[in-house]
C-alpha positions as CSV (number, residue, x, y, z in Angstrom):
1,X,0.0,0.0,0.0
2,X,1.3,3.4,-0.9
3,X,1.5,5.8,2.0
4,X,0.1,9.3,1.3
5,X,2.6,12.1,1.3
6,X,3.0,14.1,4.4
7,X,5.3,17.0,5.5
8,X,8.9,16.3,6.4
9,X,11.8,18.4,7.7
10,X,14.1,19.0,4.7
11,X,11.5,19.4,1.9
12,X,8.7,21.3,3.7
13,X,10.1,22.9,6.9
14,X,13.7,23.8,6.5
15,X,14.1,24.3,2.7
16,X,15.0,25.1,0.1
17,X,18.5,26.6,0.7
18,X,18.2,29.8,-1.3
19,X,19.5,33.2,-2.0
20,X,17.9,35.9,0.2
21,X,14.2,36.6,-0.6
22,X,10.7,35.3,-0.1
23,X,10.3,31.5,-0.1
24,X,6.9,31.6,-1.8
25,X,7.6,34.6,-4.1
26,X,11.3,33.8,-5.0
27,X,12.3,30.2,-4.3
28,X,8.9,28.8,-5.4
29,X,8.7,30.7,-8.7
30,X,12.3,29.7,-9.4
31,X,11.4,26.1,-8.9
32,X,8.4,26.3,-11.2
33,X,10.7,27.9,-13.8
34,X,13.1,25.0,-13.4
35,X,10.2,22.5,-14.0
36,X,9.2,24.4,-17.1
37,X,12.7,24.3,-18.4
38,X,12.9,20.5,-17.7
39,X,9.7,20.1,-19.7
40,X,11.1,22.1,-22.7
41,X,14.3,20.1,-22.6
42,X,16.5,22.5,-24.5
43,X,17.7,26.2,-24.1
44,X,14.8,28.6,-24.6
45,X,14.5,31.2,-27.3
46,X,11.3,32.7,-26.0
47,X,10.1,32.8,-22.3
48,X,6.5,34.0,-22.0
49,X,5.1,34.2,-18.5
50,X,1.5,34.7,-17.6
51,X,0.4,35.8,-14.1
52,X,-3.1,36.2,-12.8
53,X,-4.1,39.8,-12.6
54,X,-5.9,39.1,-9.3
55,X,-3.2,37.0,-7.8
56,X,-0.5,37.6,-5.2
57,X,2.3,37.9,-7.8
58,X,0.6,40.7,-9.5
59,X,0.2,42.6,-6.3
60,X,3.9,42.3,-5.3
61,X,5.4,42.0,-8.7
62,X,9.1,43.1,-8.6
63,X,9.1,43.7,-4.8
64,X,10.2,40.1,-4.1
65,X,12.1,39.5,-7.4
66,X,9.4,37.1,-8.7
67,X,10.3,38.1,-12.2
68,X,14.0,37.3,-11.9
69,X,13.3,34.0,-10.1
70,X,10.9,32.8,-12.8
71,X,13.3,33.6,-15.7
72,X,16.3,32.3,-13.8
73,X,14.6,29.0,-13.1
74,X,13.8,28.5,-16.8
75,X,17.5,29.1,-17.5
76,X,18.3,26.3,-15.1
77,X,19.3,28.2,-11.9
78,X,18.5,26.6,-8.6
79,X,17.1,28.8,-5.7
80,X,20.5,29.1,-4.1
81,X,22.2,30.4,-7.4
82,X,23.4,34.0,-7.1
83,X,23.0,34.3,-10.9
84,X,19.2,34.6,-10.3
85,X,19.7,38.3,-9.6
86,X,21.2,38.7,-13.2
87,X,18.5,36.5,-14.9
88,X,17.3,39.2,-17.4
89,X,20.8,40.0,-18.4
90,X,21.8,36.4,-18.8
91,X,18.6,35.6,-20.7
92,X,19.5,38.4,-23.2
93,X,23.0,37.1,-23.6
94,X,21.5,33.6,-24.3
95,X,19.3,35.1,-27.0
96,X,16.0,34.4,-25.1
97,X,13.2,36.9,-25.4
98,X,11.3,37.4,-22.2
99,X,7.8,38.8,-21.6
100,X,5.3,39.0,-18.8
101,X,1.5,39.3,-19.1
102,X,-1.1,39.9,-16.5
103,X,-4.3,38.1,-17.4
104,X,-6.9,35.7,-16.0
105,X,-5.4,32.3,-15.4
106,X,-8.3,29.8,-15.9
107,X,-6.1,26.7,-15.1
108,X,-5.6,27.5,-11.4
109,X,-7.3,29.7,-8.8
110,X,-4.3,29.6,-6.5
111,X,-3.0,33.1,-5.6
112,X,0.5,32.1,-6.5
113,X,-0.3,30.5,-9.9
114,X,2.0,31.1,-12.9
115,X,1.9,29.9,-16.5
116,X,5.1,29.4,-18.5
117,X,4.9,29.3,-22.3
118,X,8.3,28.4,-23.7
119,X,9.8,28.0,-27.2
120,X,13.1,26.3,-27.6
121,X,15.9,26.9,-30.0
122,X,14.8,24.0,-32.2
123,X,11.2,25.3,-32.2
124,X,10.0,22.9,-29.6
125,X,7.2,24.3,-27.4
126,X,6.3,23.6,-23.8
127,X,3.6,24.9,-21.4
128,X,3.5,24.5,-17.6
129,X,1.0,25.8,-15.1
130,X,2.0,25.6,-11.5
131,X,1.4,27.0,-8.0
132,X,3.9,28.2,-5.4
133,X,2.3,26.8,-2.3
134,X,4.5,28.3,0.4
135,X,7.9,27.7,2.0
136,X,9.4,27.2,-1.4
137,X,7.2,24.2,-2.1
138,X,5.4,24.0,-5.5
139,X,2.9,21.9,-7.3
140,X,2.2,21.5,-11.0
141,X,-1.3,21.9,-12.4
142,X,-0.9,21.3,-16.1
143,X,1.8,20.4,-18.6
144,X,1.3,20.9,-22.3
145,X,-2.4,21.0,-21.7
146,X,-2.6,17.7,-19.6
147,X,-3.5,17.8,-15.9
148,X,-0.6,16.7,-13.8
149,X,0.0,17.0,-10.0
150,X,3.6,16.6,-8.8
151,X,5.5,18.5,-6.1
152,X,9.0,17.7,-7.3
153,X,9.8,14.8,-5.0
154,X,10.3,12.3,-7.8
155,X,11.5,12.1,-11.3
156,X,8.4,12.5,-13.5
157,X,8.7,10.7,-16.8
158,X,6.0,12.1,-19.2
159,X,5.2,10.3,-22.4
160,X,2.9,12.4,-24.6
161,X,1.1,10.6,-27.3
162,X,-0.8,13.1,-29.3
163,X,-2.1,10.6,-31.9
164,X,-2.4,7.6,-29.6
165,X,0.2,5.7,-31.6
166,X,1.8,3.8,-28.7
167,X,0.3,0.3,-28.5
168,X,0.0,-2.2,-25.7
169,X,3.1,-4.1,-26.8
170,X,5.3,-1.0,-26.6
171,X,3.9,-0.1,-23.2
172,X,4.6,-3.6,-22.0
173,X,8.2,-3.2,-23.2
174,X,8.5,0.2,-21.5
175,X,7.6,-0.8,-17.9
176,X,10.6,-3.1,-17.3
177,X,12.9,-0.3,-18.5
178,X,11.7,2.0,-15.7
179,X,13.7,2.2,-12.5
180,X,11.9,2.1,-9.2
181,X,8.4,3.4,-10.3
182,X,6.6,5.1,-7.3
183,X,3.3,5.7,-9.1
184,X,1.9,6.0,-12.6
185,X,-1.2,7.5,-14.3
186,X,-2.7,7.8,-17.8
187,X,-4.4,11.1,-18.7
188,X,-6.5,11.3,-21.8
189,X,-7.5,14.8,-23.0
190,X,-9.9,15.3,-25.9
191,X,-8.1,16.8,-28.9
192,X,-4.6,16.2,-27.3
193,X,-4.3,12.5,-27.2
194,X,-3.0,10.9,-24.0
195,X,-0.2,11.5,-21.5
196,X,1.3,8.7,-19.4
197,X,3.1,9.9,-16.3
198,X,5.5,7.7,-14.4
199,X,6.8,8.9,-11.0
200,X,10.2,7.4,-10.4
201,X,12.7,7.4,-7.5
202,X,15.7,7.1,-9.8
203,X,16.6,9.0,-12.9
204,X,15.5,7.2,-16.1
205,X,17.6,6.8,-19.2
206,X,15.9,9.4,-21.4
207,X,17.9,8.6,-24.6
208,X,17.0,4.9,-24.3
209,X,13.4,5.6,-23.7
210,X,13.2,8.0,-26.6
211,X,14.6,5.3,-28.8
212,X,12.1,2.8,-27.5
213,X,9.0,5.0,-27.8
214,X,9.5,7.7,-30.4
215,X,11.2,6.0,-33.3
216,X,8.8,6.2,-36.3
217,X,5.9,7.5,-34.1
218,X,4.8,11.0,-35.0
219,X,3.3,13.0,-32.2
220,X,5.1,11.1,-29.4
221,X,7.5,12.9,-27.1
222,X,9.2,12.1,-23.9
223,X,10.2,14.5,-21.1
224,X,11.6,14.2,-17.6
225,X,10.8,16.6,-14.8
226,X,13.7,16.3,-12.4
227,X,13.3,16.3,-8.6
228,X,13.4,19.7,-6.9
229,X,13.5,18.4,-3.4
230,X,16.3,16.8,-1.4
231,X,14.1,14.0,-0.1
232,X,12.8,11.8,-2.9
233,X,9.6,9.9,-2.4
234,X,10.0,6.1,-1.9
235,X,7.5,3.3,-2.4
236,X,8.2,1.9,1.1
237,X,7.6,5.2,3.0
238,X,6.5,4.6,6.6
239,X,3.2,6.1,7.9
240,X,3.4,9.6,9.5
241,X,4.7,9.1,13.1
242,X,2.7,12.0,14.6
243,X,0.5,14.9,13.5
244,X,-0.1,16.5,16.8
245,X,2.4,17.5,19.5
246,X,0.2,15.7,22.1
247,X,0.8,12.5,20.1
248,X,4.5,13.3,19.8
249,X,4.7,13.7,23.6
250,X,2.9,10.4,24.1
251,X,5.5,8.5,22.0
252,X,8.3,10.2,23.9
253,X,6.8,9.2,27.3
254,X,6.0,5.7,26.2
255,X,9.4,5.0,24.8
256,X,11.3,7.1,27.4
257,X,12.9,9.3,24.7
258,X,13.5,13.0,24.5
259,X,11.3,15.0,22.0
260,X,14.2,15.6,19.7
261,X,15.0,11.9,19.3
262,X,11.3,11.2,18.4
263,X,11.6,13.9,15.8
264,X,14.7,12.3,14.3
265,X,12.7,9.0,14.1
266,X,9.9,10.9,12.4
267,X,12.3,12.1,9.7
268,X,13.8,8.6,9.3
269,X,10.3,7.3,8.6
270,X,9.5,10.2,6.2
271,X,12.7,10.2,4.2
272,X,14.1,6.7,4.5
273,X,17.4,8.2,5.4
274,X,19.6,6.7,8.1
275,X,19.9,8.6,11.4
276,X,23.5,9.8,10.8
277,X,22.6,11.3,7.5
278,X,19.6,13.2,9.0
279,X,21.7,14.6,11.9
280,X,24.5,15.6,9.4
281,X,21.9,17.4,7.2
282,X,20.5,19.3,10.2
283,X,24.0,20.2,11.4
284,X,24.8,21.5,7.9
285,X,21.6,23.6,7.9
286,X,22.5,24.9,11.4
287,X,25.8,26.1,10.0
288,X,24.1,27.9,7.2
289,X,21.7,29.5,9.7
290,X,24.6,30.6,11.8
291,X,26.3,32.3,8.9
292,X,23.0,33.9,7.9
293,X,22.8,35.6,11.3
294,X,26.4,36.6,11.6
295,X,27.9,37.3,8.1
296,X,26.9,41.0,8.2
297,X,28.9,41.4,11.4
298,X,31.8,39.0,10.9
299,X,32.5,38.9,7.2
300,X,33.7,41.5,4.6
301,X,30.4,41.7,2.8
302,X,28.3,44.5,1.3
303,X,24.8,44.8,2.5
304,X,22.6,45.7,-0.5
305,X,20.5,48.8,0.2
306,X,18.0,50.9,-1.7
307,X,15.9,54.0,-0.8
308,X,13.4,51.4,0.5
309,X,15.6,49.1,2.5
310,X,18.3,50.4,4.7
311,X,21.1,48.5,6.5
312,X,19.1,47.6,9.6
313,X,21.9,45.5,11.0
314,X,24.3,48.4,10.8
315,X,21.9,50.7,12.4
316,X,21.4,48.3,15.3
317,X,25.1,47.7,15.8
318,X,25.6,51.4,16.1
319,X,22.7,51.9,18.4
320,X,23.5,49.0,20.7
321,X,27.0,50.3,21.5
322,X,25.9,53.9,21.9
323,X,24.7,53.5,25.4
324,X,21.2,54.6,24.4
325,X,19.8,51.1,24.0
326,X,17.0,50.2,26.4
327,X,17.0,46.5,25.7
328,X,19.8,44.2,26.8
329,X,20.5,40.5,27.5
330,X,18.7,37.9,25.4
331,X,16.4,40.4,23.7
332,X,19.2,42.6,22.5
333,X,21.1,39.7,21.3
334,X,18.1,38.3,19.5
335,X,17.6,41.6,17.7
336,X,21.2,41.6,16.6
337,X,21.1,38.1,15.2
338,X,17.6,38.6,13.7
339,X,18.7,41.8,11.8
340,X,21.7,39.7,10.6
341,X,19.3,37.0,9.4
342,X,17.3,39.5,7.3
343,X,20.2,41.4,5.8
344,X,19.6,39.9,2.3
345,X,23.3,39.6,1.2
346,X,23.8,37.9,-2.2
347,X,25.9,34.9,-1.8
348,X,25.0,34.4,1.8
349,X,22.3,31.7,1.4
350,X,19.3,31.6,3.7
351,X,17.2,28.7,5.0
352,X,13.4,29.2,5.0
353,X,11.3,27.9,7.8
354,X,8.4,28.5,6.9
355,X,9.0,31.9,5.2
356,X,12.1,33.0,3.3
357,X,14.9,33.4,5.8
358,X,12.6,32.1,8.5
359,X,15.0,29.5,9.9
360,X,17.6,32.3,10.3
361,X,15.1,34.1,12.6
362,X,14.4,31.0,14.5
363,X,18.1,30.4,14.9
364,X,18.6,34.0,16.0
365,X,16.2,33.5,19.0
366,X,17.8,30.1,19.8
367,X,21.4,31.5,19.4
368,X,20.7,34.4,21.8
369,X,19.6,31.9,24.5
370,X,22.7,29.8,23.7
371,X,24.9,32.8,24.2
372,X,23.3,33.8,27.5
373,X,23.2,30.3,29.0
374,X,26.5,29.0,27.7
375,X,24.8,26.1,25.8
376,X,26.5,23.9,23.2
377,X,26.0,23.6,19.5
378,X,24.5,20.1,20.2
379,X,21.9,21.8,22.4
380,X,21.0,24.0,19.5
381,X,20.9,21.0,17.2
382,X,18.4,19.3,19.5
383,X,16.3,22.4,19.6
384,X,16.3,22.6,15.8
385,X,14.8,19.0,15.6
386,X,12.0,20.1,18.0
387,X,11.4,23.2,15.8
388,X,11.3,21.0,12.7
389,X,8.7,18.8,14.4
390,X,6.5,21.8,15.2
391,X,6.9,22.9,11.6
392,X,5.9,19.5,10.2
393,X,2.7,19.5,12.4
394,X,1.9,23.0,11.1
395,X,2.3,22.0,7.5
396,X,0.2,18.9,8.1
397,X,-2.7,20.8,9.6
398,X,-2.4,24.2,7.8
399,X,-0.7,26.1,5.0
400,X,1.6,28.4,6.9
401,X,2.2,31.0,4.3
402,X,1.0,34.6,3.9
403,X,-1.0,33.9,0.8
404,X,-3.3,31.5,2.7
405,X,-3.2,32.2,6.4
406,X,-1.6,35.6,6.7
407,X,1.4,36.6,8.7
408,X,0.3,34.2,11.4
409,X,1.3,31.4,9.1
410,X,4.8,32.8,8.7
411,X,5.9,34.9,11.6
412,X,3.5,33.2,14.0
413,X,4.7,29.7,13.1
414,X,8.4,30.8,13.3
415,X,7.7,32.1,16.8
416,X,6.1,28.9,17.9
417,X,8.9,26.8,16.5
418,X,11.5,29.0,18.2
419,X,9.7,28.9,21.6
420,X,9.5,25.1,21.7
421,X,13.1,24.8,20.6
422,X,14.2,27.1,23.4
423,X,12.4,25.0,26.0
424,X,14.2,21.9,24.6
425,X,17.5,23.7,24.8
426,X,16.9,24.9,28.3
427,X,16.0,21.5,29.6
428,X,12.2,22.0,29.9
429,X,9.7,19.2,29.7
430,X,7.8,18.1,26.5
431,X,4.6,19.4,28.0
432,X,6.3,22.8,28.5
433,X,7.6,22.8,25.0
434,X,4.0,22.3,23.7
435,X,2.7,25.1,26.0
436,X,5.4,27.4,24.7
437,X,4.6,26.8,21.1
438,X,0.9,27.2,21.6
439,X,1.2,30.4,23.6
440,X,3.5,31.9,21.0
441,X,1.1,31.0,18.1
442,X,-2.0,32.2,20.0
443,X,-0.3,35.6,20.4
444,X,0.1,36.0,16.7
445,X,-3.2,34.5,15.5
446,X,-5.2,36.7,13.1
447,X,-2.4,38.8,11.6
448,X,-2.8,39.7,8.0
449,X,0.0,39.6,5.4
450,X,0.1,43.1,3.9
451,X,3.6,44.1,2.9
452,X,4.0,47.7,1.8
453,X,5.8,48.3,-1.5
454,X,8.6,50.6,-0.7
455,X,7.7,50.7,3.0
456,X,11.0,49.9,4.6
457,X,10.1,46.3,5.0
458,X,7.0,47.1,7.1
459,X,4.9,45.7,8.6
460,X,6.7,42.4,8.0
461,X,9.8,43.4,9.8
462,X,7.9,44.4,13.0
463,X,6.0,41.1,13.0
464,X,8.9,38.7,12.6
465,X,11.0,40.7,15.1
466,X,8.2,40.5,17.6
467,X,7.8,36.8,17.0
468,X,11.5,36.2,17.3
469,X,12.1,38.5,20.3
470,X,9.3,37.0,22.4
471,X,10.1,33.3,21.7
472,X,12.2,33.2,24.9
473,X,9.4,34.9,26.8
474,X,6.9,32.3,25.9
475,X,9.5,29.6,26.7
476,X,10.0,31.1,30.2
477,X,6.3,31.4,30.8
478,X,5.7,27.8,29.9
479,X,8.6,26.6,32.1
480,X,7.2,28.8,34.9
481,X,3.9,26.8,34.7
482,X,1.8,29.0,32.4
483,X,-0.5,26.6,30.6
484,X,-1.6,27.3,27.0
485,X,-5.1,25.8,27.5
486,X,-5.2,25.0,23.8
487,X,-3.0,22.1,22.7
488,X,-0.8,23.1,19.8
489,X,-2.8,21.3,17.2
490,X,-5.9,23.2,18.3
491,X,-4.1,26.5,18.2
492,X,-2.9,25.7,14.7
493,X,-6.5,24.8,13.6
494,X,-7.8,28.1,15.1
495,X,-5.1,30.1,13.4
496,X,-5.7,28.3,10.1
497,X,-9.5,29.0,10.2
498,X,-9.0,32.6,11.1
499,X,-6.3,33.1,8.4
500,X,-8.5,31.5,5.7
501,X,-11.3,33.9,6.6
502,X,-9.2,36.9,5.9
503,X,-10.2,38.8,2.7
504,X,-7.9,38.3,-0.3
505,X,-6.5,41.8,-0.1
506,X,-5.0,40.8,3.3
507,X,-3.2,37.7,2.0
508,X,0.1,39.0,0.6
509,X,-1.5,41.0,-2.2
510,X,-0.2,44.4,-1.0
511,X,-3.8,45.7,-1.5
512,X,-5.3,46.1,1.9
513,X,-4.5,46.5,5.6
514,X,-1.4,48.6,6.2
515,X,-1.0,48.9,2.4
516,X,-4.3,50.9,2.2
517,X,-3.1,53.6,4.6
518,X,-2.3,57.0,3.0
519,X,1.3,56.9,4.0
520,X,1.6,53.4,2.5
521,X,0.1,54.6,-0.7
522,X,2.8,57.3,-0.9
523,X,5.5,54.7,-0.3
524,X,4.0,52.6,-3.1
525,X,4.0,55.5,-5.6
526,X,7.6,56.3,-4.8
527,X,8.6,52.7,-5.1
528,X,6.8,52.2,-8.4
529,X,8.4,55.3,-9.9
530,X,11.9,54.0,-8.8
531,X,11.1,50.5,-10.0
532,X,10.0,51.7,-13.5
533,X,13.3,53.7,-13.9
534,X,15.7,51.0,-12.6
535,X,17.0,48.0,-14.4
536,X,16.4,44.5,-12.9
537,X,20.1,43.8,-12.4
538,X,20.5,47.1,-10.5
539,X,17.8,46.3,-7.9
540,X,19.0,44.7,-4.6
541,X,17.8,41.3,-3.7
542,X,14.2,41.5,-2.8
543,X,14.0,40.5,0.8
544,X,11.1,42.3,2.5
545,X,11.9,40.7,5.8
């Protein structure tokens, strides 16, 4: 029996490793562009991108570098590739014509839908419609007119048979040639023929399959969409170990294990990876998070600025040594590391969790506690596994992204993850960790996502700093005996319901909330004038938060 997909740590929670920017508006569009490029199978000569005029991308277009990410993805750049910021220039050098159109996308009603219409140098054409679903995760909707759902966790072998020329004998010969099939489907479409899709855990031999299927058969083509995610789906995936923190705590109590060890087991079941590989991966991510928070202070780097995004870290560093600062201790240190996490320095990659750079903010809160209490890097690592478990529960029960559940889904979830992680680091109990996470999330429930174009990263910056800088407060409250009343899964369910009831203009569309204020409208007008006059390659990396 095939086990249904469920969230895991390195695909959904702490991923993808990316250049600074929004996970849903930068990494996700880049990944969709990559899939479109895979479908085309050759260098593009024309890149035509359609965006829904009512969608989130239209509302924030250019603020978060969606345009560069989409084009760069088609050119073959991964989300962590610094060349994404030069995508237009490199497309021109490659002889690829680029255009964007704002229209009504009928294929998808997702706020982060995009349609790629590509032409290759040989004249080959490809179309892909997909959604950026949050946290850098994506899903396809249609390929070349055929419905297809894949999230990039397998190799997707697509056999398009426009004239239904492939017979049963050829199909029978094809199956033994396929390595480790995970799933398959046959999709007939009136007027287009039929598409057969095979989801594979191992890369197929495309040349051999082309020879087997396309020789002498007009209208037959073979494409492979390569995996986007580090964890590839397997046939023998274990069932989800827990989907509530209450259940997670029960396993820990029954088997006399700490929460973080149960979290490691969850990831072993989800990924099929051995324990050592999982711990090494998390340790590697912790190193990236540490650099994300500290590079601006410790390395010879240039912080990109614009009239609309100053060097917040530099301002804080100056203020904190001036003697005028009113905060100190863990809070002051959290602010320092959080400003470092959001500096948006090209070449200093960031780790989402669940928003772009979110893991850096979570790490900032944890690192400040580590500094204050003299804790070890292994203590931080254990905390990160607890944070990952919180994130997996959140992705199971909700869609923690601004386009669906508002800023609660992003800043609120990050705060909950950090609060529980700090309890783990400080030696608190599993029940206290759940209370801390629930208290933190409840404090941020109901927040809209309304980034102001040209608004000095507001109100996003205020919210993530508030979530980050209060994580240790909620950890302390929980360890002092303050009960959350709502178990974490119920707090997530409440936040999800409220977030989904927010009007569309409050879901990362830059159309309502703070964006509707007169001052915000002035910021927007100034930003749009600057944006129209600037070249894409001259704009700093778009990292609102």
